[in-house]
C-alpha positions in Angstrom: 111.4 -24.0 66.3 113.0 -21.1 68.0 113.0 -21.4 71.8 113.3 -18.6 74.4 114.5 -18.9 78.0 111.6 -17.7 80.1 113.6 -15.6 82.6 115.0 -17.3 85.7 112.4 -20.1 85.5 115.0 -21.7 83.1 112.1 -23.0 81.1 112.8 -23.0 77.4 109.6 -22.4 75.5 108.9 -21.9 71.9 108.7 -18.3 70.9 105.5 -19.2 69.0 103.3 -20.3 71.9 99.7 -21.5 72.0 97.1 -19.4 73.8 94.3 -21.8 74.8 91.5 -19.4 75.7 89.8 -19.8 72.2 89.6 -23.6 72.4 86.8 -23.3 74.9 84.6 -22.2 72.0 85.1 -25.4 69.9 84.1 -29.1 70.4 86.5 -31.2 72.5 87.4 -33.4 69.6 88.4 -30.4 67.5 90.3 -28.9 70.3 92.3 -32.1 71.0 93.1 -32.4 67.3 94.2 -28.8 67.1 96.5 -29.0 70.2 98.1 -32.2 69.0 98.8 -30.7 65.6 100.4 -27.8 67.4 102.7 -30.2 69.3 103.5 -32.1 66.1 104.3 -28.7 64.5 106.9 -28.0 67.2 105.0 -25.8 69.7 105.9 -26.7 73.3 104.2 -24.0 75.4 100.5 -23.8 76.1 98.8 -21.1 78.2 95.4 -21.4 79.8 93.4 -20.4 82.9 91.0 -21.7 85.4 88.3 -19.2 84.2 88.5 -20.3 80.6 85.7 -22.8 81.1 86.8 -26.2 79.7 90.1 -25.1 78.2 92.2 -26.9 80.8 90.1 -30.1 80.4 90.7 -30.0 76.6 94.4 -29.4 77.0 94.6 -32.2 79.5 93.1 -34.7 77.1 95.3 -33.5 74.2 98.5 -33.5 76.2 97.9 -36.8 78.0 100.9 -39.1 77.5 103.2 -36.3 76.3 103.2 -34.2 79.4 107.0 -34.3 79.7 107.3 -32.7 76.2 105.4 -29.5 76.9 105.3 -26.5 79.2 101.9 -25.5 80.7 100.9 -22.3 82.4 97.6 -21.6 84.0 96.1 -19.0 86.2 93.7 -18.3 89.1 91.9 -15.0 89.8 90.9 -16.2 93.2 90.9 -13.6 95.9 91.2 -15.8 99.0 93.2 -18.8 100.0 90.4 -21.3 99.8 89.5 -20.3 96.3 93.0 -20.4 95.0 93.6 -23.7 96.6 90.5 -25.1 94.9 91.6 -23.7 91.6 95.0 -25.3 91.8 93.5 -28.7 92.7 91.0 -28.3 89.8 93.7 -27.3 87.3 95.8 -30.4 88.2 92.8 -32.6 87.7 91.6 -31.0 84.5 95.1 -30.9 83.0 95.7 -34.5 84.0 99.1 -33.6 85.5 100.7 -33.7 88.9 102.5 -30.4 88.5 101.9 -27.0 86.8 105.0 -25.5 85.2 103.9 -21.9 85.7 101.1 -20.7 87.9 100.1 -17.1 87.4 98.0 -14.8 89.6 95.3 -13.7 87.1 95.1 -9.9 86.7 94.9 -8.9 90.4 94.0 -5.3 91.0 96.4 -5.2 93.9 99.8 -7.0 94.1 99.5 -10.2 96.2 101.5 -9.9 99.4 104.1 -12.6 99.8 104.4 -12.0 103.5 100.7 -12.3 104.4 100.1 -15.7 106.0 96.4 -15.4 105.3 96.8 -14.2 101.7 96.6 -15.9 98.4 100.4 -16.0 97.9 100.8 -18.2 101.0 98.8 -21.1 99.5 100.7 -20.8 96.2 104.0 -21.0 98.0 102.8 -24.1 99.9 101.8 -25.7 96.6 105.2 -24.9 95.2 106.9 -26.5 98.3 104.9 -29.6 97.7 105.9 -29.8 94.0 102.4 -29.0 92.6 103.7 -25.7 91.1 107.2 -25.2 89.8 107.2 -21.4 89.1 105.1 -18.4 90.0 104.2 -15.5 87.7 101.6 -12.8 87.4 99.4 -11.4 84.6 98.1 -7.9 84.4 96.6 -5.1 82.3 97.6 -2.4 84.8 100.9 -0.7 84.2 101.3 0.3 87.9 100.7 -3.3 89.1 103.1 -4.6 86.5 105.8 -2.3 87.6 105.3 -3.2 91.2 105.4 -6.9 90.4 108.8 -6.5 88.7 110.2 -4.4 91.5 109.0 -6.8 94.1 111.2 -9.7 92.9 108.5 -12.1 93.9 107.4 -13.2 90.4 109.4 -15.1 87.8 107.2 -14.0 84.9 105.0 -11.2 83.8 102.2 -11.6 81.3 101.1 -8.3 79.8 99.4 -6.9 76.7 102.0 -6.3 74.0 101.8 -5.8 70.3 103.0 -3.2 67.8 100.5 -0.7 69.2 102.5 -0.7 72.5 103.2 2.6 74.1 106.7 3.6 75.2 106.0 2.6 78.8 105.0 -0.9 77.6 108.3 -1.2 75.8 110.0 -0.2 79.1 108.3 -3.1 80.9 110.1 -5.5 78.5 113.4 -4.0 79.3 112.6 -3.9 83.1 111.7 -7.6 83.0 114.9 -8.4 81.1 117.0 -6.5 83.7 115.2 -8.4 86.5 115.6 -11.8 84.7 111.8 -12.2 84.5 110.2 -13.9 81.6 107.9 -11.6 79.6 104.8 -13.3 78.1 102.9 -11.2 75.6 99.2 -11.5 75.5 96.9 -9.8 72.9 99.5 -9.8 70.2 96.7 -9.1 67.7 95.2 -6.5 70.1 92.0 -8.4 70.6 91.6 -9.1 66.8 92.0 -5.5 65.6 95.3 -6.3 64.0 94.8 -8.5 60.9 98.3 -8.8 59.4 99.9 -11.8 61.1 103.2 -11.3 59.3 103.5 -7.7 60.6 102.6 -8.9 64.2 105.1 -11.7 64.0 107.9 -9.6 62.6 107.4 -7.0 65.3 107.7 -9.7 68.1 110.9 -11.0 66.5 112.6 -7.7 67.4 112.3 -8.6 71.1 114.2 -11.9 71.8 113.0 -12.2 75.4 109.3 -11.8 74.6 107.2 -14.9 74.2 103.9 -14.1 72.4 101.0 -16.4 73.1 98.8 -16.4 70.0 95.1 -17.3 70.7 94.4 -20.2 68.3 90.9 -21.6 67.5 91.1 -22.9 64.0 93.5 -25.1 62.0 94.1 -22.3 59.4 95.2 -20.0 62.3 97.6 -22.7 63.6 99.0 -23.2 60.0 99.6 -19.5 59.7 101.7 -19.3 62.9 103.6 -22.5 62.1 104.4 -21.2 58.6 105.6 -17.9 60.1 107.7 -19.7 62.7 109.3 -21.9 60.0 110.2 -18.9 57.9 110.2 -15.8 60.1 109.4 -12.6 58.1 111.8 -9.7 58.2 110.4 -6.3 59.2 110.4 -5.1 55.6 109.4 -1.5 54.6 106.1 -3.0 53.4 105.3 -4.5 56.8 106.5 -1.4 58.6 104.1 0.6 56.5 101.3 -1.7 57.7 102.4 -1.1 61.3 102.6 2.7 60.8 99.2 2.8 59.3 97.6 0.8 62.1 99.4 2.9 64.7 97.9 6.0 63.1 94.4 4.6 62.8 94.3 3.1 66.3 96.1 5.8 68.2 94.4 7.3 71.2 91.4 6.0 73.0 90.7 2.5 71.7 89.3 -0.5 73.6 91.6 -3.5 73.9 88.7 -5.8 74.7 90.2 -7.0 78.0 86.7 -7.2 79.6 87.7 -5.9 83.0 85.0 -3.2 82.6 82.3 -5.9 83.1 79.8 -6.6 84.4 77.7 -3.7 83.1 74.7 -2.8 85.1 72.8 -2.0 81.9 73.8 -5.2 80.1 76.0 -3.5 77.5 78.5 -5.7 75.7 81.2 -3.2 76.4 84.3 -5.0 75.1 82.7 -5.4 71.6 80.6 -2.2 71.5 83.5 0.1 72.6 85.6 -0.9 69.6 82.8 -1.2 67.0 84.2 1.5 64.7 87.4 -0.5 64.3 85.6 -3.8 63.9 83.4 -2.5 61.1 86.4 -1.3 59.1 89.0 -3.9 60.0 87.0 -7.2 59.8 84.0 -8.5 57.9 81.3 -6.1 58.9 78.2 -8.1 57.8 77.8 -10.0 61.1 77.4 -6.6 62.8 74.5 -5.6 60.5 72.2 -8.2 62.1 69.1 -7.3 64.1 70.8 -8.9 67.1 73.8 -6.6 66.9 71.6 -3.5 66.1 69.8 -4.2 69.4 73.0 -4.9 71.3 74.5 -1.6 70.2 71.3 0.3 71.1 71.6 -1.1 74.6 74.1 1.7 75.0 71.1 4.1 75.2 70.3 2.4 78.5 73.6 3.4 80.2 72.9 4.6 83.7 76.2 6.5 83.9 77.3 4.8 87.0 80.9 5.0 85.7 81.7 1.6 87.1 83.2 0.6 83.7 85.3 3.8 83.6 86.7 3.1 87.1 87.6 -0.5 86.2 89.3 0.2 82.9 93.0 -0.5 83.3 93.7 1.8 80.3 91.9 4.8 81.8 89.3 5.1 79.1 86.3 7.3 79.5 84.1 4.3 78.6 80.6 5.9 78.6 81.8 8.7 76.3 83.5 6.2 74.0 80.4 4.1 73.8 78.3 7.0 72.7 80.8 7.7 70.0 80.7 4.1 68.9 76.8 4.1 68.8 76.8 7.2 66.6 79.3 5.7 64.2 77.5 2.4 64.1 74.2 4.0 63.2 75.8 5.9 60.4 77.4 2.8 59.1 74.3 0.7 59.6 72.1 3.2 57.6 74.4 2.6 54.5 75.3 -1.1 54.8 72.6 -3.0 56.7 71.1 -4.3 53.4 74.4 -5.4 51.9 
C-alpha cells in the first residue's frame, strides 16, 4: 500500500489511513476485528482522540502485540496543564503503549504558546522529552489558527478538513504545509457524510501526494471499499470529475460541515444534523429522518432563543440560526410529501 512521508516527523504512513472516531459506536469485539482486518489489509496509520469515548481502548486491544507495526496519533482538547497531562497518561494506558507517535492539540481556538511555562504546550514538551510523545501536531477547523500554526514552526503536522469541496484557501494550506515540511492530515474527506462517491473522493486525494486522508471507518464494507480503492487507485476520469463538479455546485455556499463546534445549544437543538438536513434528505436514505423522533428534533429549532452562541463558535462563519430556519422550512415541505413512504 502506498505510503506518505508525514512531513518532518519522518513517519511513513499509509495514504489510506484509519479514522477511529466511528469505532466508539460499535461493540468492542467488532471494533477489534475491524482494526485487525485493516492492519492485515496493509493500513498502518490509526488516528483517534481522548474525547472519542472508548476508541483508544478498542484500538489498544486491537493493536496489542503489533504496536511496532503501526503509527498511532491521538489528541487532547485540554485547556490546562493538569488536564492535558491526565489525557496523555490515560491515552498511554488505553492504547496499551509506552509512547504516542503523534500527539495533537485538538482544535484549540487559540494557538498554544510554546514559551508559556504554565501553558499546555509545556506539559507536552515535557512528555516528549521523557519519550512518551514522539511528535507534536495540531488539528483545527479555523483557517486563521491553521495558518498561525504553520507560520509558528512549532508543529510537525496539521490536521484540517479537506475534500473536493475545499475552497482555494484550503488548497493553499496544503502548499504551505508542504513548504514548511509539515505533514498534512485530511479530516472529513467525505464532508461529514455528504459526499457519497468514494471513488471520486479517493481520486481527488490522489492528486495531492503529501496529503494523508483519514477515512472514518465503522463497518467492514467501508473498510473493504477503501482497501479496494487503495489496491487499484481510480484515475480522475471525466465521469468522476462530473460527480465532483455536480457536488460542488449543489453544496456551494453556506452548508454545515457537521464539525459540532457550535454545541452545546441552549435550546437543545441537534445543530450538526439539523443544519444540513436538506442535503441529508437528498443525498442519503431519507426514511430515517421521517420518524416522529426526527420530526420533533427538527421542530426543536422553533425553540431557538437567538443567543447567537452557535454563530459565534462556527469556524466557517455560518449564520447558523438563519440556516436552521431554512432547514426547518425545507424539512417540513419534504416531510409533508414523504413521511408515509
